[in-house]
C-alpha positions as CSV (number, residue, x, y, z in Angstrom):
1,X,-27.4,-26.2,25.0
2,X,-27.4,-29.2,22.9
3,X,-29.2,-29.5,19.5
4,X,-30.8,-33.0,19.1
5,X,-32.2,-34.3,15.9
6,X,-34.3,-37.3,15.4
7,X,-32.8,-39.4,12.6
8,X,-34.4,-42.8,13.0
9,X,-38.1,-43.7,13.4
10,X,-39.7,-44.7,16.7
11,X,-41.7,-47.5,15.1
12,X,-41.0,-50.8,16.6
13,X,-38.7,-49.3,19.4
14,X,-39.0,-50.1,23.2
15,X,-41.6,-48.1,24.9
16,X,-39.0,-46.7,27.3
17,X,-36.9,-45.5,24.2
18,X,-40.1,-43.9,22.8
19,X,-40.7,-42.2,26.1
20,X,-37.0,-40.8,26.1
21,X,-37.5,-39.3,22.6
22,X,-40.7,-37.7,23.7
23,X,-39.1,-36.4,26.8
24,X,-36.5,-34.7,24.7
25,X,-39.2,-32.9,22.9
26,X,-38.9,-34.8,19.5
27,X,-42.1,-35.6,17.7
28,X,-41.2,-36.0,14.0
29,X,-38.3,-37.3,12.0
30,X,-35.4,-34.7,11.3
31,X,-37.0,-32.3,13.9
32,X,-34.4,-30.4,15.8
33,X,-34.8,-29.2,19.4
34,X,-32.6,-27.4,21.8
35,X,-32.4,-29.1,25.2
36,X,-30.4,-28.1,28.3
37,X,-27.0,-30.0,28.8
38,X,-28.0,-31.6,32.2
39,X,-27.1,-35.2,33.4
40,X,-30.7,-36.1,33.1
41,X,-31.0,-35.1,29.3
42,X,-27.5,-36.7,28.7
43,X,-28.9,-40.0,30.1
44,X,-31.9,-39.8,27.8
45,X,-29.7,-39.1,24.8
46,X,-27.3,-41.9,25.8
47,X,-30.3,-44.4,26.1
48,X,-31.5,-43.6,22.5
49,X,-28.0,-42.7,20.9
50,X,-28.9,-44.9,17.9
51,X,-31.9,-42.8,16.9
52,X,-30.6,-39.2,17.5
53,X,-28.0,-37.1,16.3
54,X,-26.5,-34.5,18.8
55,X,-24.6,-31.1,18.2
56,X,-23.2,-29.7,21.3
57,X,-22.7,-26.3,19.7
58,X,-24.3,-23.6,22.0
59,X,-23.6,-20.7,19.7
60,X,-26.1,-21.9,17.0
61,X,-28.8,-22.8,19.5
62,X,-32.1,-21.0,19.0
63,X,-33.2,-18.4,21.8
């Protein structure tokens, strides 16, 4: 599991980048979500790396 936090706004971003953030389950600034560590989610995080912060700590992931 990865913890992903939205740290920059979606306003003025490319539509495909907004779709990636929405696909990760992020809706608001500073919201934290737990996502599975799969190649698909890794690709989404890599595409919007400048807007999100990732913590790859599975111990503190919510159940």
